C-alpha positions in Angstrom: -2.9 -3.9 -27.8 -0.9 -1.1 -26.2 -1.7 2.5 -26.6 0.5 4.2 -29.2 1.3 7.8 -30.1 2.6 9.2 -33.3 6.4 9.7 -33.3 5.9 13.4 -34.1 3.8 13.8 -30.9 6.3 11.9 -28.8 9.2 14.0 -30.1 7.2 17.2 -29.5 6.6 16.2 -25.9 10.2 15.2 -25.4 11.4 18.5 -26.7 9.0 20.4 -24.4 10.4 18.9 -21.3 13.9 19.9 -20.2 15.9 17.0 -18.6 17.5 19.2 -16.0 14.2 20.8 -14.9 12.5 17.4 -14.7 15.2 15.6 -12.8 15.6 18.6 -10.4 12.0 18.0 -9.3 13.2 14.8 -7.8 16.9 15.1 -7.1 19.1 18.0 -5.9 21.6 18.6 -8.8 24.9 20.4 -8.7 26.9 21.6 -11.6 30.1 19.7 -12.5 31.7 21.0 -15.6 29.2 20.8 -18.5 27.0 18.3 -16.6 24.9 18.2 -13.5 25.3 15.5 -10.8 23.3 14.2 -8.0 22.4 11.2 -5.9 20.8 8.5 -8.1 17.2 7.8 -7.0 17.2 4.3 -8.5 19.6 2.7 -6.1 21.1 3.2 -2.6 23.5 6.1 -3.6 25.7 7.7 -1.1 28.0 9.6 -3.4 26.6 11.4 -6.5 26.7 9.0 -9.4 23.8 10.4 -11.5 24.9 12.5 -14.4 22.5 14.8 -16.3 23.7 16.1 -19.7 21.8 19.3 -20.6 23.2 19.4 -24.1 22.2 15.8 -25.0 19.1 15.9 -22.8 20.0 12.5 -21.2 20.7 11.2 -17.7 23.0 8.3 -16.8 24.0 6.6 -13.6 27.4 5.0 -13.8 26.7 2.9 -10.7 23.4 1.1 -11.4 23.2 1.5 -15.2 20.0 3.6 -15.3 19.9 6.0 -18.2 17.8 7.5 -20.9 15.8 10.6 -21.7 12.9 12.4 -20.0 10.5 9.6 -20.7 12.7 6.9 -19.2 13.3 9.0 -16.1 9.6 9.4 -15.5 8.9 5.7 -16.3 11.4 4.6 -13.7 10.8 7.3 -11.1 7.0 7.0 -11.1 6.6 3.4 -12.2 4.7 4.3 -15.3 4.4 2.6 -18.7 5.8 4.4 -21.7 2.4 5.7 -22.9 1.7 6.9 -19.3 5.0 8.7 -19.3 4.2 10.4 -22.6 0.9 11.6 -21.2 2.4 12.7 -17.8 5.0 14.8 -19.6 2.5 16.2 -22.1 0.4 17.4 -19.2 3.5 18.9 -17.5 4.2 20.8 -20.7 0.6 21.9 -21.3 0.3 19.8 -24.5 -3.0 18.1 -25.3 -2.7 14.7 -26.9 -5.2 12.1 -27.8 -5.0 8.5 -26.7 -6.7 5.5 -28.1 -9.8 4.1 -26.5 -10.4 0.5 -25.4 -8.6 -2.1 -27.5 -9.4 -5.7 -28.3 -7.0 -8.4 -27.3 -6.1 -11.2 -29.7 -8.5 -13.5 -27.7 -11.4 -11.2 -28.4 -11.8 -9.8 -24.9 -11.8 -6.1 -24.1 -8.6 -4.5 -22.8 -9.4 -1.5 -20.6 -7.6 1.7 -21.2 -6.7 3.2 -17.8 -6.7 6.7 -19.2 -10.3 6.3 -20.4 -11.2 5.3 -16.8 -9.3 8.3 -15.6 -11.4 10.6 -17.9 -14.7 9.2 -16.7 -13.5 9.6 -13.0 -12.6 13.2 -13.7 -16.1 13.7 -15.2 -17.6 12.2 -12.0 -15.5 14.5 -9.8 -17.0 17.4 -11.7 -20.5 16.1 -11.0 -19.7 15.7 -7.3 -18.3 19.2 -7.1 -21.3 20.7 -8.9 -23.6 18.9 -6.4 -21.7 20.4 -3.5 -22.3 24.0 -4.7 -25.6 23.8 -6.5 -28.0 21.6 -4.6 -29.9 21.9 -1.3 -28.1 18.9 0.0 -24.8 20.5 -1.1 -25.5 23.6 1.1 -26.0 21.3 4.1 -22.7 19.5 3.3 -20.9 22.8 2.9 -22.1 23.7 6.4 -20.8 20.4 7.7 -17.4 21.1 6.2 -17.5 24.6 7.7 -18.1 23.0 11.1 -15.2 20.7 10.5 -13.1 23.8 9.8 -12.2 22.7 6.3 -11.2 25.9 4.5 -13.1 26.9 1.4 -9.9 26.9 -0.7 -9.1 23.3 0.4 -12.5 22.1 -0.9 -11.5 23.2 -4.5 -7.8 22.3 -4.1 -8.6 18.7 -3.1 -11.7 18.4 -5.3 -14.1 17.5 -2.6 -17.7 16.8 -3.6 -21.1 15.3 -2.8 -22.7 12.1 -3.9 -26.5 12.7 -3.8 -28.9 10.4 -2.0 -30.9 9.5 -5.1 -28.9 6.5 -6.1 -29.0 7.3 -9.8 -27.4 10.8 -10.1 -24.4 9.6 -12.1 -26.6 7.3 -14.2 -28.8 10.2 -15.3 -25.9 12.5 -16.0 -24.1 9.7 -18.0 -27.2 9.1 -20.1 -27.4 12.8 -21.0 -23.8 12.8 -22.1 -24.1 9.4 -23.9 -21.4 7.9 -21.6 -21.7 4.1 -21.5 -22.9 2.8 -18.1 -20.6 -0.1 -18.5 -17.6 2.3 -18.5 -18.8 3.8 -15.2 -19.1 0.3 -13.7 -15.6 -0.5 -14.9 -14.4 2.7 -13.1 -16.1 1.6 -9.9 -18.7 4.3 -10.0 -21.7 2.0 -10.5 -22.7 -1.3 -9.0 -25.1 -3.9 -10.5 -27.9 -5.5 -8.6 -30.4 -7.9 -10.2 -29.4 -6.7 -13.6 -29.9 -3.0 -12.7 -27.3 -0.3 -12.2 -27.2 2.1 -9.2 -24.6 4.6 -8.0 -21.8 3.2 -5.9 -21.6 6.3 -3.7 -24.9 7.5 -2.1 -25.3 10.4 0.3 -21.6 10.8 0.9 -19.0 13.5 1.2 -16.6 12.6 -1.7 -12.8 12.7 -1.6 -11.1 12.6 -5.0 -8.1 10.3 -5.2 -5.5 11.2 -7.8 -2.1 9.6 -8.6 1.2 11.5 -8.8 0.4 12.5 -12.4 -2.9 14.1 -11.2 -5.1 11.5 -13.0 -8.3 10.9 -11.0 -8.0 7.2 -10.2 -10.7 6.7 -7.5 -12.8 8.1 -4.8 -13.4 7.9 -1.1 -16.8 8.6 0.5 -17.7 9.5 4.0 -21.3 8.8 5.1 -23.5 11.8 5.8 -26.3 9.9 7.4 -24.3 7.4 9.4 -25.7 4.5 7.4 -23.3 1.8 6.3 -19.6 2.0 6.7 -18.2 5.4 7.8 -15.8 5.4 4.9 -15.8 3.5 1.6 -13.3 3.6 -1.3 -13.7 2.8 -4.9 -13.2 -0.9 -5.6 -10.0 -2.2 -7.3 -10.0 -1.3 -11.0 -7.6 -1.3 -13.9 -6.6 2.1 -12.6 -6.8 1.8 -8.8 -5.3 -0.4 -6.1 -5.7 1.1 -2.7 -2.7 -0.9 -1.3 -0.5 0.9 -3.9 -2.1 4.4 -3.8 -1.2 7.3 -1.5 -3.6 10.1 -1.0 -2.2 13.6 -1.5 1.0 12.5 -3.2 0.5 14.8 -6.2 0.1 17.8 -3.9 2.9 16.7 -1.5 5.5 15.6 -4.0 7.4 18.9 -4.4 7.7 19.4 -0.6 8.7 15.7 -0.1 11.4 15.9 -2.7 12.7 19.2 -1.2 12.6 18.0 2.4 13.5 14.4 1.6 10.9 13.6 4.2 7.3 12.3 4.0 4.8 12.5 6.9 2.3 9.7 6.8 -1.1 9.9 8.3 -4.1 7.7 8.0 -7.1 9.8 7.0 -8.2 12.1 4.3 -9.1 15.1 6.5 -5.8 14.6 8.5 -3.9 15.1 5.2 -6.1 18.0 4.0 -5.9 19.9 7.3 -2.1 19.5 7.5 -1.7 21.1 4.1 -4.1 23.9 5.0 -1.7 24.7 8.0 1.4 24.6 5.8 2.6 21.1 6.3 2.8 20.2 2.6 4.8 17.0 2.8 1.9 15.1 4.4 0.3 12.1 2.7 -2.3 9.6 3.8 -2.9 5.8 3.3 -6.6 6.0 2.4 -7.5 4.8 5.9 -5.9 1.4 5.3 -2.9 -0.3 6.8 0.5 0.9 5.5 1.6 -1.7 2.9 4.7 -2.5 1.0 3.0 -0.9 -2.0 2.8 2.4 -0.1 6.4 2.1 1.0 7.5 1.4 -2.5 5.8 4.6 -3.8 7.0 6.9 -1.0 10.5 5.5 -1.4 10.7 7.1 -4.9 10.5 10.5 -3.4 11.5 10.4 0.3 14.5 9.1 2.3 12.9 9.7 5.6 9.4 8.9 6.9 7.6 10.2 10.0 4.6 8.0 10.9 2.0 10.2 12.6 -0.9 8.1 13.9 -3.6 8.3 16.5 -2.4 7.6 20.0 -5.0 4.9 20.7 -4.4 1.1 20.6 -5.4 0.9 16.9 -3.0 3.7 16.0 -0.1 2.2 17.9 -0.6 -1.2 16.2 -0.9 0.4 12.8 2.3 2.3 13.4 4.0 -1.0 14.4 3.0 -2.7 11.2 4.1 0.3 9.2 7.5 0.3 10.8 8.3 -3.2 9.5 7.3 -2.1 6.0 9.5 1.0 6.1 12.5 -0.9 7.4 12.2 -3.4 4.5 12.1 -0.4 2.1 15.4 1.0 3.5 13.6 4.2 4.8 14.7 6.1 7.9 11.8 6.1 10.2 10.6 8.2 13.1 7.3 7.8 15.0 4.9 10.3 16.6 1.5 9.8 18.2 -1.2 12.4 18.6 -2.0 12.9 22.3 -5.3 13.3 24.1 -7.1 10.7 22.0 -7.3 13.0 19.0 -6.5 12.4 15.4 -4.1 14.8 13.5 -6.9 16.9 12.1 -8.5 17.5 15.6 -5.1 18.1 17.2 -4.2 20.8 14.6 -7.6 22.6 15.2 -7.3 22.5 19.0 -3.6 22.7 19.7 -2.5 24.8 16.8 0.3 24.9 14.2 3.2 25.3 16.7 2.3 22.3 18.8 1.7 20.2 15.7 5.1 21.2 14.4 6.7 20.3 17.8 5.0 16.9 17.5 6.8 16.2 14.3 10.1 17.7 15.5 10.0 15.5 18.6 9.2 12.3 16.6 11.0 9.4 18.2 13.6 7.3 16.4 12.2 4.0 15.4 14.4 1.9 17.7 13.9 4.2 20.7 10.2 3.7 20.1 10.7 -0.1 19.7 12.8 -0.3 22.9 10.2 1.6 24.9 7.5 -0.6 23.6 9.5 -3.7 24.6 10.0 -2.5 28.1 6.3 -1.6 28.5 5.3 -5.1 27.3 7.7 -6.8 29.6 6.3 -4.8 32.6 2.7 -5.4 31.5 2.9 -9.1 30.7 5.0 -11.4 33.0 4.1 -14.6 31.1 6.7 -16.4 29.0 4.5 -16.4 25.9 3.8 -12.7 26.2 7.4 -11.7 26.7 8.6 -14.0 23.9 6.2 -12.4 21.5 7.4 -8.9 22.5 11.0 -10.0 22.2 10.5 -11.6 18.7 8.9 -8.4 17.5 11.9 -6.3 18.7 14.5 -8.7 17.3 12.8 -8.9 13.9 12.8 -5.1 13.7 16.4 -4.9 14.8 17.5 -7.4 12.2 15.6 -5.4 9.5 17.4 -2.2 10.7 20.8 -3.8 10.6 20.1 -5.2 7.1 19.1 -1.8 5.8 22.3 -0.3 7.1 20.3 2.3 9.0 21.8 1.3 12.3 25.4 2.4 12.8 27.8 -0.1 14.4 27.9 1.8 17.7 24.1 2.0 17.8 23.8 -1.7 17.1 26.2 -2.4 20.0 24.3 -0.3 22.4 21.0 -2.0 21.6 22.6 -5.4 21.9 24.1 -4.4 25.3 20.8 -3.1 26.6 19.0 -6.2 25.4 21.6 -8.5 27.0 21.2 -6.6 30.3 17.4 -6.8 30.1 17.3 -10.6 29.4 20.4 -11.6 31.5 22.0 -13.2 28.4 25.4 -12.7 26.8 26.1 -10.5 23.8 26.9 -13.6 21.8 23.6 -15.2 22.5 21.8 -12.0 21.5 23.8 -11.8 18.3 22.9 -15.4 17.5 19.2 -14.6 17.9 19.5 -11.6 15.6 21.3 -13.6 13.0 18.6 -16.3 12.9 16.1 -13.6 11.8 18.4 -12.1 9.2 17.6 -14.7 6.5 13.9 -13.8 6.6 14.8 -10.1 6.4 17.2 -10.6 3.5 14.6 -12.5 1.5 12.2 -9.6 2.0 14.9 -7.1 1.0 15.9 -9.2 -2.0 12.3 -9.1 -3.3 12.3 -5.3 -2.8 15.6 -4.9 -4.7 14.5 -7.1 -7.5 11.5 -4.8 -8.0 13.8 -1.7 -7.9 16.9 -2.7 -9.8 17.6 -1.7 -13.3 18.3 -4.8 -15.3 21.7 -4.8 -17.0 21.9 -6.3 -20.4 24.4 -9.2 -20.7 26.5 -8.5 -23.8 29.4 -10.9 -24.4 32.6 -8.8 -24.9 34.1 -10.8 -27.7 36.1 -9.2 -30.5 33.2 -9.3 -33.0 30.7 -8.0 -30.5 33.1 -5.2 -29.6 33.2 -4.3 -33.3 29.4 -4.2 -33.4 29.4 -1.9 -30.3 32.0 0.3 -32.0 29.8 0.9 -35.0 26.8 1.8 -32.8 28.9 4.1 -30.5 30.3 6.0 -33.5 27.0 6.4 -35.4 25.1 7.5 -32.4 27.6 10.3 -31.9 28.5 11.0 -35.5 25.5 10.1 -37.7 27.1 11.9 -40.7 29.6 9.1 -41.1 26.8 6.8 -42.1 26.5 8.4 -45.6 29.8 7.1 -46.8 29.4 3.6 -45.3 25.7 2.8 -45.6 26.4 0.2 -48.4 28.6 -1.8 -46.0 26.7 -1.2 -42.7 23.6 -3.4 -42.9 21.7 -5.2 -40.3 23.4 -8.5 -41.3 26.6 -7.3 -39.6 24.9 -7.6 -36.2 24.2 -11.0 -34.6 24.2 -10.2 -30.9 20.4 -9.9 -30.1 20.5 -6.7 -28.1 23.0 -4.9 -30.3 20.9 -6.0 -33.3 17.8 -4.6 -31.8 19.6 -1.2 -31.3 21.0 -1.4 -34.8 17.5 -1.8 -36.2 16.4 1.3 -34.4 19.5 3.2 -35.4 19.5 2.3 -39.1 15.8 3.1 -39.4 16.4 6.5 -37.7 19.4 7.3 -40.0 17.2 7.1 -43.1 15.5 10.3 -42.0 18.8 12.1 -41.4 17.8 13.2 -37.9 19.4 16.2 -36.3 19.0 14.7 -32.8 19.7 11.1 -33.4 20.2 10.0 -29.7 16.9 11.7 -28.6 15.1 10.0 -31.5 16.4 6.6 -30.6 15.4 7.0 -26.9 12.0 8.3 -27.8 11.3 5.2 -30.0 12.2 2.6 -27.4 9.8 1.9 -24.6 12.2 -0.3 -22.7 14.1 1.4 -19.8 16.7 -1.3 -19.9 17.4 -0.8 -23.6 17.4 2.9 -23.2 20.0 2.6 -20.5 22.2 0.6 -22.8 21.8 3.1 -25.7 22.8 5.9 -23.3 25.8 3.9 -22.3 26.9 3.5 -25.9 26.5 7.2 -26.5 28.5 8.2 -23.4 31.3 5.7 -23.9 31.5 6.4 -27.6 31.8 10.2 -27.0 34.7 9.6 -24.5 36.7 7.5 -27.0 36.4 10.0 -29.9 38.4 9.2 -33.1 35.2 8.3 -34.7 36.1 7.7 -38.4 39.0 5.5 -37.8 37.1 3.3 -35.3 34.2 3.0 -37.6 36.4 1.9 -40.6 38.3 -0.7 -38.5 35.1 -2.1 -37.0 33.3 -2.4 -40.4 36.4 -3.9 -42.0 36.6 -6.6 -39.3 33.0 -7.5 -39.6 33.0 -7.6 -43.4 36.1 -9.9 -43.3 34.3 -12.2 -40.8 31.1 -12.1 -43.1 33.2 -13.1 -46.1 35.0 -15.8 -44.1 31.7 -17.3 -43.0 30.5 -17.2 -46.6 33.6 -19.1 -47.8 33.3 -21.6 -45.0 29.7 -22.0 -45.9 30.6 -22.8 -49.5 33.3 -25.3 -48.4 30.8 -26.9 -46.0 28.3 -27.3 -48.9 31.1 -28.8 -51.2 32.0 -31.3 -48.5 28.4 -32.2 -48.0 27.8 -32.7 -51.8 31.0 -34.8 -52.2 29.9 -37.0 -49.3 26.5 -37.4 -50.9 28.1 -38.3 -54.2 30.5 -40.8 -52.6 27.6 -42.4 -50.8 25.6 -42.6 -54.0 28.5 -44.2 -55.8 28.9 -46.8 -53.1 25.2 -47.6 -53.3 25.4 -48.1 -57.1 28.4 -50.4 -56.8 26.5 -52.4 -54.2 23.5 -52.7 -56.6 25.8 -53.8 -59.5 27.4 -56.5 -57.3 24.1 -57.8 -56.4 23.1 -58.3 -60.0 
């Protein structure tokens, strides 16, 4: 069972968030007449096709079909469910709302509420922070952070903390607050051994991991006694998947949107220190490999990515894997490596802000980096197998770059010429090798676009469906006209499934005589596809005008068709009864003849 909010609460949150202010956090908008326009973030947009209407509080892209209100924009932009979007915007507006707890599925099993997990994670973050400032072990940890040059303000900003070495700190605190231990286990804070619970994180410096809505979704822990793994993260939960989570995104999002560029590092402290030095568009991948999930999230906010990894072998290989992901996500990529065997945090502390900034400014274009890598591998490995592997890697990246349209025709030609010279082959042979790899690249890109696209509803454009559209277009724009036609306009006039679904929402809303009908319709549908179509009906209807005449003609046409079907239905019944009677008569004559 999904989490639900009262319509009054939803409308209050909707009204508290201005559509222009919200969209401007993600897109640069410019005024065009009474509307604002900008590049649509939901498809590859090169000329502004996103329109934002301040008066109606809606957005609409006339290229990809995306449209709706503040809820739908956040749902699509941040990949949230409708309830999550409501909570996200409630927090943005400073409105406190209550969500339901765990629900029970129809099969009797428990369905976890991610927001309940987020609340218990937030509680745990408070415990960890308290431990850092109020225990003997905490004082030692603060000294360690001071030695690592982590500023005091960064500790609070990033919600750093301490997991004590007792193994039952969270358990004791939970029992005092009557928090179910099962809930802590579901959040990944406890583990079970031989039927007994113990804390997941023991004697570790804690890093709080939040999503873009600032919900606490997980934790990372660095060992303080060098026992066990250096770093561990929370396990996968109903709230957390490390392959789809980016550390620091909530803090970095405004700068990323403004610069259209995200700088990606690998570690927690790399990200924290970069922000402390003023590089606020830096995010981290939780110490894991850069995945398609990471690329998908970053793609929502950035057009360009600078990969900043350690200059050792592991860092170079990590960057190479990340490049393939970024290319498949249609991101412009540059690559930079920290020199002298340091990580970004260490480099900032030793080299300073200016050199770090130069490191980013001098980041190398992805194909310059790839070409240099190919030449080095050719020099280092003279074997056929080694050179073939290096060449396959380069060609695959080049094919991905061409498919993403990030390589201009001239640049493509130069790369092909250089490759032909290096290998002693013709340009045609090189092109053939690239084309062989394009199918794989296109399949990957097709999966990406399938995840990103806004589904368009297929509405047959017949005369009757057009009349049904006309009624919806008019009433969305001029709800007052419903009063004189409500006897004729019933749900039975609509037989196209999508139009009928919208009509049900519309007719229900019209009963309450709403002042802002369009906003009410959009707030009462959770589907981004349906919201896009409602917005389209509103926009097209407003442009056509002439509302009363259009409504009368459409209703008249549909009523005539309804009457026609009724008459045809009566005639069909008469024919059926006559046929039954005739058959019955024939049967009787046959029986009489037999006698």
